[in-house]
C-alpha positions in Angstrom: 84.9 140.1 122.3 84.7 140.9 118.6 81.9 142.4 116.6 80.6 139.1 115.2 80.2 137.6 118.7 78.3 140.7 119.9 76.0 140.4 116.9 75.3 136.8 117.6 74.8 137.5 121.3 72.1 140.2 120.6 70.5 138.0 117.9 70.1 135.1 120.3 69.1 137.4 123.2 66.3 138.9 120.9 65.2 135.5 119.8 65.1 133.9 123.2 63.3 136.9 124.8 60.8 136.9 121.9 60.0 133.2 122.6 59.5 134.0 126.3 57.2 136.8 125.3 55.2 134.6 123.0 55.1 131.8 125.6 53.7 134.3 128.2 51.1 135.5 125.7 50.0 132.0 124.9 49.9 131.0 128.5 47.7 134.0 129.3 45.4 133.2 126.4 45.1 129.5 127.3 45.5 129.4 131.1 44.0 132.8 132.1 41.5 131.4 134.6 44.0 129.1 136.3 46.6 131.9 136.5 44.0 134.3 137.9 43.0 131.8 140.6 46.6 131.4 141.7 47.3 135.1 141.8 44.0 136.1 143.3 44.9 134.0 146.3 48.2 135.8 146.7 46.9 139.3 146.0 43.5 140.8 146.2 42.8 141.2 142.4 39.6 141.4 140.5 39.6 139.9 136.9 39.7 143.3 135.2 42.7 144.5 137.1 44.4 141.1 136.5 44.0 141.4 132.8 45.1 145.0 132.8 48.2 144.2 134.8 49.1 141.2 132.6 48.8 143.3 129.4 50.9 146.0 131.1 53.6 143.6 132.0 53.7 142.1 128.5 53.8 145.5 127.0 56.7 146.6 129.2 58.5 143.4 128.5 58.1 144.0 124.8 59.5 147.5 125.1 62.5 146.2 127.1 63.2 143.6 124.5 63.2 146.2 121.8 65.4 148.7 123.7 67.9 146.3 125.1 68.1 143.5 122.6 66.6 144.3 119.2 67.8 147.8 118.7 71.4 147.1 119.7 71.4 144.0 117.4 70.1 146.2 114.5 72.7 148.9 115.2 75.5 146.4 115.2 74.3 145.0 111.9 74.2 148.5 110.4 77.7 149.6 111.6 79.4 146.3 110.7 
């Protein structure tokens, strides 16, 4: 695997994960009540804890994208 392939891999990995993050955010904004009804049947959640958990998960996912996709891509671009 050469440097250019790694750069393309991390670029696409970052782009796809950013789209998944954006889709999750849009789904939360548009379908919040429906998603809450489904999850409140599975788990005993109140609306406040549901919103807090959703923001927490989106925040953790954003950090993971940065650490494992975006930063390696930028480092490879710099050292190329």
